[in-house]
N, C-alpha and C positions, 0 to 999 in steps of 0.2 A: 426472514428479517427484511430483505430487500426484494422488491418486485419491480422489474423494468419491463415496460410494454411499448413496443413500436417506437423505440427511441431513434430519432433521426437528427443528425447534426451535420451541417455543412458550413464551410468557411469559403464564401464566394461560390465558385463552381465546384470546389473540392468537397465531395461527400466523405465525411470521416466516420460517421456511424449511420448504418443503413438499415432502418426499421428493425433495430436490435431488440430481442426479447431475452430476458435473463431473470432467473430467480435464485437467490442465495438464501439458504435457510440459516437459522440461528445456530451458532456454535461450529467451530472448526476452522481450518486454514484453507483458504481458496487462493490459488495462484492464478493471476491473470497474465497470460503469456501472449506473445506475438511479436513480429519484427517491428522495427521502427516504422512509424506511420500507420500502424494497424488500427489505431483508435484506443489504445489502452489508457493513455493519459487523459484523453477527452472523456472517456467513460468514467474514470475516477473523479475528475473535476466536475462532471455532471452530477454524480452522487453527492459531492460536497457542496453543490450549488455555485461553484465557481464558473461553470459554463452552463448557459441556458439553452436547452435543445430547441430545434425548430418545430418539432412535434414529438408526441409521445408523452409518457408519464413515468415517474420514478416514485415508488412508495417505500417508506421506511416505517416498519411496524404498522402496516396497513394504512398509513396516512401519506398523501401526496406531499412531496418536499418542494414542489415548484413554487417559487415566490415565497417560501417559508425559510426561516433562519434558526428558530429555536432548537430544532432537532440536531443541529450541528454540535451542540454541547454534549451530545451523547456519542460523539465521534472523536477519536484521537487520530491525527494525521501527521505522517512523516513525509515531507516533500523530498523529492530526489536531490535537490540542491539546497544545501544549508546556507542560505543567503541572509546573514545576520548583520545588524548595524556594526560597522567596524570599530566605532568609538566606545561601545559598551563593553564592560567586563562580563565574564560568564555569570557571575553572581547577579549582576544588574539585569541581565537578560532573563534569567530564571525568575527573579522577583517580579519583573515586568509582566511576564507571561502568567504568573500566578495571580497577579492583580487583575488581569484581563478575563480570567475564567472563574466563574462563581462556583468553584469546586475545591474540595480538599486536595491538596497536593502532597505527594510523598517522594521527594527527590533525593533524600540523603542516602538511602541504600543504593540507588542507581549511581549516584556520584562516586560512592566507594567502589562499586562493582567495576566501573570503567576507569578508575584511578584518576579522577578529575580534580582531586583536592589541590594539587599544585597549580592548577590553571584557573581557579575560581576568581582570582583578582587580576587576571591578565585580560588585555583587550582582545576581543574576538578577531580583530583585523590582524593580530600577530600570531594566531594559531594556525597549525597545519590543517590540511583538509580532513585528515583522519580524526584529529581532535575535535574539529567542528562537527563532524558526523556523530561523534560520541555525545556532544552537547545536544545535537538534534534528537538523538535517541532518548536522552533524559527528558527533554521537553515533551516528547511523545508519550512516554510511558508513566510519567509522574502523576497523571490523572487516571482515575478509574472510569472507564467508559465501555459501553457495550460493543461498539464497533471500532476496530483499529485498522487503519489503512496505511500501508507501508509501500512507498514508491522507491524502489531500488535501495533498500535499507543497508546493503552491505558495502556501498561505495566508500572506498578509502579505509576500510577497517582491517586491522591486523588480525592474525589467526586467533589470538586470545580473545579479542573483542568480539569477533565473529561467534565464537563459542558462547560468550556471555549473551549475545543477542539471541541466539537460537534458544538458550535456556529461558530467557524472558518470554519469548514467543510461546514456547511450550507451556510455561506456567499460566500465561493468559488463556491459552486454549483450555487448560484443565479447569479454569474458573468458569468455563462456558462462554467465553468471548468469541465473537466472530472476527476473523482476521483476513483481510484482503492484502495480498502482496504481489507486487510486480517485480520481476528480476530477470536478468539474463544468465543467472548462475543456475544451470540445470541440476547440479548436484544438490543445491539447497532445496530446490523444488522436490526432488526425489526423496530427500530426507524428511521434510516437514509437512508437505502439502497433503491434505485429505482429498481435495478435488482440484482439477485444473480447468480453466476456461481459456481456450485458444482463440484469439481474434486474428482475422486477416481481412483486410480491405473493408473494415467496419462491420464485419459479420462474424458470428460465432461458428467456427468450423468443428469445434469439439468441446464437450463438457463431460467430465467424468474423472475417474481416478487415473493415476499414472499407469497402473497395471492394465487398465482397460484400454488406454491409448496404445500401449506397447502391443497388446494383443490385436487391436484393430489394424495397426499398421504393419504388424509382422516384424517388429524391430525389438532388439534386446535392450536398448538403452534409450533414454528419453530424448537425447539430442538427435539421434537418427530418426526417431519417431516424429519429432517436430519438423525436421528437415523434409521428411516425406510429405507431411501435410503441405508445407510451403511449395514443394515442387509439383505436387499433383492436384491439390485442392479438392480432392474427391474422395477423401477418407470417409 
């Protein structure tokens, strides 16, 4: 589904992505991991067209996305920070987003799943961080798209909402969707990810399954396997 070739991005003298090559096939859950500053967010925003690389190419379904915008209607994106207009109500925000995207929306089941009915007529500026994140999730999953990108989706969620989120992700996977997820919660990665891509200093240091990484590093759990990559960089 996604082919990335020789992707290079720098901000001033800081190289964030260093001639990165990556292919992500259609279907399944791919966790993009790495410490802060490793290039995860820049990679995601490059795929979304929010960051323009200095060189290299990104193809979505065999077509280059550089300087193109129409392909983004086939992507659902959950940003890390739910930064909504404080003066809008939840209902007003949902209707606004529905009007902006030329796709059929299905928000009612998601609203019920996350118990948002009491908050629909409340101003977003008066909501807690966790409730805003639930709204963020509804906005992401209420459209049917082939590619779903989730940037730290568990932020602020209570245990019940986290279970609901994992259920939604698994259902989307069963429909054949491709899901990219960034997270610092390694237990979530072990539970749901089919493949992991580990970035460090703008380079890919590992791509494969969780079990393959554990075997390669000689570690019994994912957290220690990741720590070994960071400390040695020679796995």
